C-alpha positions in Angstrom: 52.6 60.4 120.5 53.4 59.6 117.0 57.0 59.7 115.9 58.2 61.8 113.1 61.1 60.7 110.9 63.4 63.5 109.9 65.6 62.9 106.9 68.8 64.9 106.9 70.6 65.6 103.6 74.4 65.3 103.5 76.1 68.7 103.7 77.4 69.7 100.3 80.7 71.5 100.2 80.8 74.2 97.5 83.3 73.4 94.8 86.6 75.3 94.8 87.0 74.6 91.1 90.2 72.6 91.8 90.9 70.3 88.9 92.2 67.6 91.3 88.6 67.2 92.5 87.7 65.7 89.2 85.3 68.4 87.8 86.8 70.8 85.3 83.5 72.7 84.8 84.6 76.4 84.6 83.1 78.4 87.5 83.9 81.9 86.3 84.4 83.6 82.9 88.2 83.6 83.1 88.2 79.9 83.5 85.7 79.6 80.6 87.9 81.5 78.1 91.0 79.7 79.2 89.3 76.4 78.7 87.8 77.3 75.3 91.3 78.2 73.8 94.7 78.1 75.3 95.7 81.7 75.8 99.0 81.2 74.0 97.1 80.7 70.8 96.1 84.3 70.6 99.5 85.2 69.1 98.5 83.9 65.7 95.3 86.0 65.7 97.4 89.1 66.7 99.8 88.5 63.8 97.4 87.4 61.2 94.2 89.4 61.9 94.3 92.0 64.6 97.5 93.8 63.6 96.1 94.0 60.1 92.5 94.9 60.8 93.1 97.2 63.8 92.0 97.5 67.4 88.3 97.3 66.6 88.7 93.8 65.2 90.0 92.3 68.5 87.6 89.8 70.2 86.7 90.8 73.7 88.1 87.6 75.4 91.3 88.1 73.6 91.5 91.8 74.4 90.8 91.6 78.1 92.0 88.1 78.7 94.3 86.0 76.4 96.5 88.9 75.2 98.0 89.1 78.7 99.8 85.9 78.1 101.8 87.8 75.5 102.6 90.7 77.8 99.8 93.0 76.6 97.3 94.9 78.7 95.1 97.8 77.5 96.1 100.9 79.3 93.8 103.5 80.9 92.1 106.0 78.6 93.6 109.4 79.1 91.7 112.2 80.9 89.8 109.9 83.3 90.6 110.5 86.9 90.4 107.9 89.7 86.7 108.2 90.1 86.4 106.2 86.9 88.2 103.1 88.2 86.4 99.8 88.2 83.9 100.6 85.4 83.5 99.8 81.7 85.0 102.1 79.1 88.4 102.6 80.6 90.3 100.8 77.9 92.3 103.0 75.6 93.2 101.7 72.1 96.8 101.4 73.2 98.6 98.8 75.2 101.1 98.4 78.0 103.7 95.8 77.1 106.0 93.9 79.4 109.2 92.6 78.0 110.3 89.4 79.7 113.8 89.5 81.2 114.2 86.7 83.7 116.7 87.5 86.4 116.7 91.1 85.1 119.3 90.2 82.6 120.0 92.1 79.4 123.0 92.5 77.2 123.7 96.0 75.8 122.4 94.8 72.4 119.2 93.7 74.0 118.9 97.0 75.8 119.4 98.9 72.6 116.6 96.8 71.0 114.2 97.6 73.8 115.2 101.3 73.7 114.6 101.4 69.9 111.2 99.9 70.4 110.5 102.5 73.0 111.4 105.5 70.8 109.8 104.1 67.6 106.6 102.6 69.0 106.1 103.6 72.7 106.5 107.4 72.8 109.8 107.0 74.6 108.3 105.3 77.6 110.2 102.7 79.6 109.7 101.9 83.3 111.7 99.4 85.3 109.3 97.3 87.3 109.9 95.4 90.6 109.7 92.2 88.5 113.0 93.1 86.9 111.6 93.9 83.5 110.7 96.8 81.3 107.2 98.1 80.8 106.4 100.1 77.7 103.3 102.1 77.0 101.4 103.5 74.0 101.8 100.3 72.0 99.5 100.0 69.0 98.2 96.6 67.9 99.4 97.3 64.4 103.1 97.4 65.6 103.1 94.3 67.8 104.4 91.9 65.2 107.3 94.1 64.4 108.1 94.6 68.1 108.1 90.8 68.6 110.4 90.5 65.6 112.9 92.9 67.0 112.8 91.4 70.5 113.2 87.8 69.3 116.1 88.8 67.0 118.1 89.6 70.2 116.8 86.7 72.3 114.0 88.5 74.2 110.2 87.9 74.2 107.0 88.8 75.9 105.8 85.2 76.3 103.8 84.8 79.5 105.0 88.1 80.8 101.4 88.5 82.2 98.4 86.3 82.7 97.5 83.2 84.7 100.8 81.6 84.1 104.5 81.5 85.2 105.4 85.2 84.8 108.9 86.7 84.6 111.1 85.0 87.2 113.2 87.0 89.6 116.8 86.2 90.0 119.8 87.7 91.8 121.1 90.5 89.5 124.6 89.7 90.7 124.3 86.0 90.1 127.7 84.5 89.1 129.7 87.6 90.0 129.2 88.4 93.7 132.1 87.5 96.0 129.8 86.3 98.8 127.4 84.2 96.6 126.4 80.9 98.1 125.4 79.4 94.7 124.6 80.7 91.3 121.0 79.9 90.4 121.2 81.0 86.8 121.4 77.5 85.2 118.2 76.5 87.0 116.4 79.7 85.9 117.5 79.1 82.3 116.4 75.5 82.3 112.9 76.4 83.7 112.5 79.0 81.0 113.6 76.7 78.2 111.5 73.7 79.4 108.3 75.2 80.8 107.7 78.8 79.7 105.3 78.7 76.7 104.4 75.0 77.5 100.5 74.5 77.5 100.9 72.1 80.4 101.6 75.1 82.6 99.9 78.0 80.7 96.5 77.6 82.4 97.0 78.2 86.1 94.4 79.5 88.5 96.0 82.9 88.8 99.4 84.6 88.2 102.5 82.6 89.4 105.6 84.4 90.6 109.0 82.6 90.8 112.3 83.8 92.4 115.7 82.1 92.5 118.8 83.5 94.2 121.9 82.2 95.8 122.8 85.6 97.3 123.1 85.9 101.1 121.5 89.3 100.9 118.2 87.5 99.9 117.8 90.0 97.1 114.6 88.5 95.5 111.9 89.2 98.1 111.4 85.5 98.6 108.9 86.1 101.4 106.2 87.4 99.0 106.6 85.2 95.9 104.6 82.1 95.0 107.7 80.0 94.9 111.3 80.9 95.9 114.6 79.1 96.0 116.9 80.8 98.4 120.6 79.9 98.6 121.7 78.0 101.7 124.7 75.8 102.7 123.7 72.3 103.9 126.2 70.8 106.3 126.2 67.5 104.4 125.2 68.2 100.9 126.9 71.6 100.4 125.4 74.7 98.6 121.8 74.4 97.4 118.4 76.0 98.0 115.9 76.5 100.8 112.3 76.2 99.3 109.7 78.7 100.2 106.1 78.5 98.9 102.9 80.6 99.0 103.8 84.2 99.5 101.9 87.2 98.1 100.6 90.6 99.1 97.6 92.5 97.7 94.4 92.8 99.8 95.2 89.6 101.7 98.9 89.6 102.4 100.5 86.3 103.4 104.2 85.5 103.8 105.6 82.4 102.1 106.2 79.3 104.2 109.3 77.1 104.2 108.8 73.5 103.2 111.9 72.6 105.2 113.7 70.8 102.4 117.1 71.2 100.7 117.0 71.3 96.9 120.2 70.9 94.8 120.8 73.2 91.8 120.1 70.3 89.5 116.8 69.5 91.2 115.4 73.0 91.1 113.6 72.7 87.7 111.9 69.5 88.6 110.8 70.8 92.0 109.6 74.0 90.4 107.5 72.0 88.0 106.1 69.9 90.9 105.0 73.0 92.9 103.6 74.7 89.8 101.6 71.5 88.9 100.2 71.4 92.5 99.0 74.9 92.0 97.5 74.0 88.6 95.7 70.9 89.9 94.7 71.9 93.4 94.5 75.7 93.2 91.1 77.3 93.8 89.5 78.3 90.5 86.0 79.3 91.6 86.7 82.8 92.9 89.4 85.0 91.4 90.2 86.7 94.7 90.9 83.3 96.3 92.8 81.7 93.4 96.4 82.6 94.3 98.7 79.8 95.6 98.9 81.5 99.0 95.4 80.5 99.9 96.0 76.9 99.1 99.2 77.0 101.1 97.5 78.7 104.0 94.8 76.0 104.1 97.2 73.0 103.7 100.2 74.2 105.7 103.8 73.4 104.8 103.7 69.8 106.1 100.8 68.7 103.9 102.2 70.6 100.9 105.5 68.9 101.2 103.9 65.5 101.5 101.8 66.0 98.3 104.8 67.4 96.4 107.0 64.4 97.3 104.4 61.7 97.1 102.3 62.7 94.1 104.6 64.9 92.0 108.2 64.0 92.6 107.8 60.3 93.6 110.6 60.6 96.2 111.5 62.5 99.4 113.7 65.6 99.5 116.3 65.9 102.3 115.5 68.1 105.2 117.4 71.4 105.0 118.5 74.4 107.1 116.7 77.7 106.9 118.3 80.4 104.9 118.9 83.4 107.1 119.4 87.0 106.0 122.7 88.7 106.8 121.8 91.4 109.4 122.0 94.8 107.9 122.6 93.7 104.3 121.2 95.8 101.5 119.2 94.0 98.9 119.3 96.5 96.0 123.0 96.3 95.1 123.3 100.1 94.6 126.8 101.6 94.7 130.2 100.3 93.4 130.9 96.8 94.5 133.8 94.5 93.7 133.1 91.3 91.7 134.8 88.1 92.4 136.9 88.5 89.2 138.3 91.9 90.3 136.1 94.0 88.2 133.2 95.9 89.8 129.5 96.4 89.2 128.0 99.9 89.4 124.4 100.0 90.8 122.3 103.1 90.2 118.9 104.3 91.4 116.3 106.0 89.2 113.3 107.5 91.0 110.7 104.7 91.2 112.0 103.0 88.1 111.1 105.7 85.6 113.3 105.7 82.5 112.9 106.5 78.8 114.0 104.7 75.7 116.4 107.6 75.0 118.1 107.1 78.4 118.3 103.3 77.9 120.2 103.9 74.6 122.6 106.2 76.4 122.9 103.6 79.2 124.0 101.0 76.7 126.6 103.4 75.2 128.0 104.3 78.6 128.3 100.6 79.6 130.0 99.7 76.4 132.4 102.6 76.7 133.8 100.9 79.9 134.0 97.5 78.2 130.8 96.2 79.8 128.1 94.3 77.8 125.9 93.3 80.6 123.0 95.3 82.3 120.8 94.1 85.1 117.6 95.3 86.6 116.8 94.5 90.2 113.6 93.6 92.1 113.8 97.0 93.6 113.6 99.1 90.4 117.3 99.7 90.2 119.9 99.3 87.3 123.3 97.7 87.5 126.2 97.8 85.0 128.3 94.7 85.4 132.0 94.0 84.6 133.3 97.5 84.9 137.0 98.1 85.3 137.6 99.6 88.7 139.4 102.6 87.2 136.3 103.5 85.1 133.7 103.2 87.9 133.8 106.7 89.3 133.5 108.4 85.9 130.6 106.0 85.0 128.9 107.1 88.2 129.2 110.7 87.1 127.9 109.9 83.6 125.0 107.9 84.9 124.0 110.9 87.0 123.2 112.8 83.8 120.6 110.1 83.1 119.0 110.6 86.5 120.6 107.4 87.7 122.3 108.0 91.1 125.1 105.6 92.1 125.4 107.4 95.5 121.7 108.3 96.1 120.1 109.8 99.2 118.3 107.2 101.3 115.0 108.8 100.1 115.8 108.2 96.4 117.4 104.8 97.0 114.4 103.3 98.8 111.4 104.7 97.0 109.2 102.4 94.8 106.1 103.1 92.9 103.6 101.2 90.7 102.4 102.4 87.4 99.6 104.4 88.9 96.8 106.5 87.4 98.8 107.5 84.4 98.3 104.2 82.7 96.7 101.6 85.0 92.9 101.0 84.9 92.9 99.8 88.5 94.6 102.9 90.0 92.9 105.6 92.0 95.8 108.0 92.3 99.0 109.1 90.6 102.2 107.4 91.8 105.2 108.0 89.7 105.1 111.8 89.6 104.0 111.9 93.2 107.0 109.7 94.2 109.4 112.0 92.4 108.1 115.2 93.9 108.0 113.7 97.4 111.6 112.4 97.1 112.9 115.7 95.8 111.1 117.7 98.5 112.5 115.4 101.3 116.0 115.6 99.8 115.9 119.4 100.3 114.6 119.1 103.9 116.4 116.2 105.7 119.5 114.1 105.2 118.5 110.8 106.7 121.4 108.4 107.5 119.6 105.0 107.5 117.4 103.0 105.1 114.0 104.5 104.9 111.6 103.0 102.3 108.6 104.8 100.9 106.4 102.7 98.5 103.6 104.3 96.5 100.6 102.2 95.4 97.7 103.6 93.3 95.3 101.0 94.5 95.0 98.2 97.1 96.8 95.5 95.0 100.2 96.3 96.4 102.2 96.0 93.1 104.8 98.3 94.8 104.8 96.3 98.0 103.3 98.9 100.3 102.7 96.4 103.1 106.4 95.7 103.5 107.7 99.2 103.4 108.7 101.6 106.2 106.1 103.9 104.9 103.5 102.2 102.6 101.1 104.5 100.8 97.9 103.1 99.4 96.1 105.5 97.1 92.5 106.4 97.8 90.0 109.2 96.9 88.2 111.2 99.5 85.0 113.1 98.5 85.0 116.7 99.5 82.1 118.9 100.5 81.9 120.5 97.1 81.6 117.1 95.4 85.2 117.0 94.2 87.6 114.2 95.1 91.0 114.6 96.8 93.9 112.2 96.3 94.8 110.8 99.7 97.0 107.9 100.8 96.2 105.4 103.6 99.4 105.1 105.5 100.9 101.7 106.5 104.0 101.8 108.8 106.8 99.5 109.8 106.6 96.8 107.1 109.8 94.9 106.4 111.3 91.9 104.8 114.5 90.0 105.9 115.4 89.9 109.5 112.7 92.4 110.6 110.0 90.5 108.7 106.5 91.9 109.4 103.6 93.4 107.6 103.1 97.1 108.0 101.1 98.6 110.9 97.8 100.0 109.7 97.0 102.9 112.0 93.3 103.7 112.5 92.0 106.4 110.1 95.5 107.6 109.2 95.3 109.1 105.8 97.4 111.9 104.3 96.6 114.1 101.4 98.9 113.7 98.5 100.1 117.3 98.7 100.9 116.9 102.4 103.1 113.8 102.1 106.5 115.5 102.3 105.4 117.4 105.5 104.1 114.2 107.1 107.0 112.0 106.2 109.5 114.7 107.3 107.8 115.0 110.7 107.6 111.2 111.1 111.3 110.8 110.2 112.4 113.5 112.5 110.5 111.9 115.4 112.1 108.6 114.7 115.6 110.1 114.6 115.0 111.8 117.9 113.6 108.7 119.6 115.5 105.7 118.1 117.9 103.6 120.2 121.3 102.6 118.9 120.9 100.5 115.8 117.2 100.6 115.9 115.6 100.6 112.4 112.6 102.7 111.5 110.5 99.5 111.2 111.4 98.4 114.8 110.9 101.9 116.2 107.5 102.4 114.6 106.2 99.1 116.1 106.7 100.4 119.6 106.0 104.1 118.9 103.0 105.9 120.5 100.2 106.6 118.1 100.5 110.4 118.6 104.1 110.2 117.4 103.2 108.6 114.1 100.4 110.9 113.1 
């Protein structure tokens, strides 16, 4: 029998597009346009050409790509329902603009400037996002240079508010004033912004990059779902500093961040931040957009390898081991209500419904704050508004005045715990309405049931979880259901029992549980009443729903 020689070829692993592998050949169009021209350079074209020649003059890669690095997305063309999501022709000739406000910080002068932009250029729109910033709508390209001039005159900007870059950073809205604060992370946040935001070394990342820094024991920055978070902790030897968490994110593949197990001093935070960001830049997966977030790299590497690469290749030294930051059981993260500051004054925290405001209301908010002697406003990662530095004697009247702006200092639990993304009104990815639906649902529930414990309802118009539906008591993901007559009905897939902090878990997705938008108050009322009847002492909704019978949650 003659022998046959079989030649085997070595298995070729498909490239992830990571720069650290030595090949920077772009593997998708987003990587191509970022490599052709740093996205930050589009500002000059906006100022010199597009704002003068109009919307039709904007090059496609600038319009749908690079302009995001300056906080600009085209918004959904009006009159198109959710059946027109995910197709060409959705872009209106107007923009959504995000104003960068790291840590949710604004002075009353800055707030007036944003409010004036809203009334002059954005049809009085102004939404507080869960990234602690303001979103405006109806922005024309012709007005963008003047808007930038007004923002920058008061120390604000839109630099890297969107795009594959380090976006607006979350920070504790009560940093520096809270009586129970472990450490004030504001100096580190400011140094990162001054050194690295707008720096071309960090402006081309594989995807968006979300940062959070807080020294509050309430863990008020949702560190579990950010790309990088520094969480206040007290080290038995080194004192107050930060516990480092990396690789969190939600959307269609939710993954919680992992602890690296290190302790980081306040002074080290900017350098460590730069190291983690550079790892993402160099090793992140650039071939497929849906695998390009840091959470996928972290999931593959694990915390031990990530820490090793950070220390060896990017810091050149080891970081000390550190204790895990723990949430204070039962603490509220949103800072709503009247709370004493460490200087004897108080902050007054108020809840709009799902972050919806107007420029007119923001102007009045600035006036009310200044009338008490305050010059500092804060937005929270939970779509809330705080007025800092209020004399205690003025707090109750301020609460009354804020109520006239639809800002409730003593809200119902329904109002306090609702969140909503932009939704079908302006977002090209949305399938359903969210903001109006959230308001109507809250107002209906307030009429029907006075619930005495936190109960969060998060509305998302699509699967991307911008309003964190997977970590809510009731998470609602918008969908369309085709009817027999060919029309489409807005429905919401229901996720139950998600939570951050001490009850950390992703929401339970129950088989085929969808509720029509018009039936949401009925469903949520029935669900809440069942919980109240069956709960044990101190049992949260999230814990109850994880043990509940399926018939009880339908």
